[in-house]
N, C-alpha and C positions, 0 to 999 in steps of 0.2 A: 536518537530519533523517536524514542518511546514506542518502538515496535511491539515490545512485549505488552505494554499498556493498551495499545490499540487492539492487539489480539485478545487480551483479557476482556476488554469492553465489548468486543464482537460476540463473545460467548456468554457474558454475564448481563448484557443489556436486555431490557424488557419493554422497549418502546414499540410503538406500532410499526415503525420502519424495521426494527429487528425481526418482528414476527412475519413480515412479508417473505415470500420465497425468494431464493437466490436468483432464479431466472428473471423475475419481475424487476428486481433491483439492478440486475445487469442490463436489462433493456433500458431502464431509465438512464443509467450511466452511458450507455452507447448512444442514446438519443442526445444527451448533453454533449458528448464528444463530437458527434456529427454536427451539432449546432456550432460548436466552437470552431470547427474546421471550415464550415461553409459560410457562416455569418460574418459580415464585414462591418456592421454598424454596432456602436456601443450600447444602444438602448436595450435590445433583447438580451445581450450578454450580461448587462448590468442587472436586469430583472432576474435572470437565471442565477446570477451570483447571490443576490439577496435571498432568493428562494433556497439556495443551498445553505447559506448561513443560518437561515431559520430552521431548516431540516436538521442541521448539525446540533442546534440547541435542543430541538425536540428529541433527538436521539440520545441526548446526554453527553455529547462530545463537547467538552469545554474548550472554547477558543482560547482562553487564557493559558491552557496547558498545551494544546496542540496547534495553536495559531501560527507558531513559528514554521510549521511544515508548509504553510501557505506563503510564507514570506520569501523563502528561497526561490521558488519558481518565479515569483513576481519580481524579485531583484534581478535575476538573469534575463527575464523578458524585458524589463525596463532598460537594461544595458544594451540588449539587442535592438530595441526600438530606437534608442538614441543614436545608434550607428547608422540608421537608415534615414535617407533624406525624406522629409515629410513636409507637405504644404501647410499643415496645421497640427494642432495638438491632438486632434481626434485619432489619428493613426497610431501614435505611440500609446495613447490611453487604451485604445481597443486591444492592442497587443498585451498590455498588462492585465486587462480584465479577462482576456482569453486564458491566460496562464492561471489566474486565480480561480476561474470557473472550472477549468479542467482539474486543477489540484484539489479543489473542494469536492468535486464529484468523486474522485478516487479515494479521498479521505473518508467520505460518507460511506462508500462501498466497503472499504476495508474495516471501518469501525462498526459496521452493522452486519457483516457477513463473515463467518469464520473462514480462516485460510483453507482448511480441508474442503470446504464447500466451493470456494473459488477455484481451487485446483481440480475439484470434481467437474466443474463446468468445462475445464480444458479438455476433458475426455471427449467432448463433442467435436473438438477440432484436432486433437492430437491422439496418438496411440496411447492406450491405457498404461503401458509400461513406462512411457515417457512422462505421463502425468504423475505416476507414482514416484519416479525419480525426482521430479521437480518438488513434490511435496516433501520427500525425505531431505532434499537439499535445504528447503525452507526450515524444516524442523532442526536440522543439524546446525543451521546458522545461529540460532539462539543458544544452543549448547556451547558452541565454540566461542561466542561472544562472552558468555558468562565465565568460561574457562580462562579466556584472555584477561578479563577484568580481575579475576582472582590472582592470576599470575602477576599482573602489573602492580596490584596492591602489595603483594608479598615482596616484589622487587623494590618498591619504594621504602618499605619498612626495613629492608636489609641494606639500604644504602646503594642500591644498584641504579639509581636515577638521581641526577643532579642537573639543574638548569644551566650551571656554569661549566659542565664537563661534557662536551659534545662527543668525544671518542667513547667515553663510558656509556653514554646514552645509546650510541650506535651499536656498541657491543651487546648491550643489554637487549636492544630491540631485535638484533639478529638471533640471540639466544631464545627470546620469547617466540619468535616466528618458527624457529626450529622445533621447540617443544610443542608448539601448537600443531605443526605439520605431523609430527610423530603421533600425537594424540588423535588427530583426525584420521590418520591411516588405521590406527588400532581400533578406533570407534567404528569405522566403516567395516573392518573385518569382523568385529564383534556383532554388528548389526546384521551382516550377511549370514552369520551362523545362527543367530536368533530367528531370523525370518525362515531359514531353511528348516530348523527344528519345529517351528510352529506351522509349517505347511503353507508358506506364502503362495498366493496366486495373484495374478494380475488384477488390479483394481480393488483389492481387499480394503485399502485405506479409505476409499472414496465411495463406499456403499452407503445406502440410507435413503430416507425419503425427503431429502433436501430440495428436490426438484418438484415436489408436488405442490400444486397451486393452493392458495389459501384465500380467505376473504379479505385479507389485508393487502393482497396484491393489487387491489383496485387503485390505491393511491399512487404507487410508482408507475403503473401502466398509464393511468390518466395523465399524470404530470409529464411523462415521457411523450405521450401523444400531443399534448398541448405545446410542448417545446418544438416538436417536429412541425406542427401546423404553423407555429410562429415563424420558424425558419423559412417555410415555403411561402407564406403569405407576405411577410415583411421584406 
């Protein structure tokens, strides 16, 4: 799913949208989600989707590389829309556009805002210790995925995987999950000792000036207000 690439883009991007503060971008995303939930016509949703596609290009998010992340929600939304009785094609089309708009909004937020900052905003809603735990879980996910990928590569090179041998594949998969479980437990214990030695305190991962407003916040805030006004007036 290119999660590591999205994370890299969030920290290395230099677009105007990257330079806006996290609260302003979160406000824009929440305004879009509110519009997706409350709007029932395809016109405003389609305009919002076009706006998002343009913002993704401005932010340097290649649709050729990350566009498949928008395809999956659209596919399942289309299947859901087809199972519901509708008098015309407008209803199913609106459902698909809603899924694309929501997915593009979250992709824009993730690709322009670092994960630590997103988890930092969770401190406004959750206890700091829980926000720290979620951030460490997110960080550990990439480590475990890389470890699993290396293990599967070694497994294939040593003949532990064969498309024609189901039992061999199941045995190898069980061994891979067992090794990954042991490694994750050891890594968690090691991380606990490291944090204890370095004087861990609640919220230490999520400190900084990420919440401070900047002059670049005007764009996300104004666009969010325009979307909210469109939802109310249309």
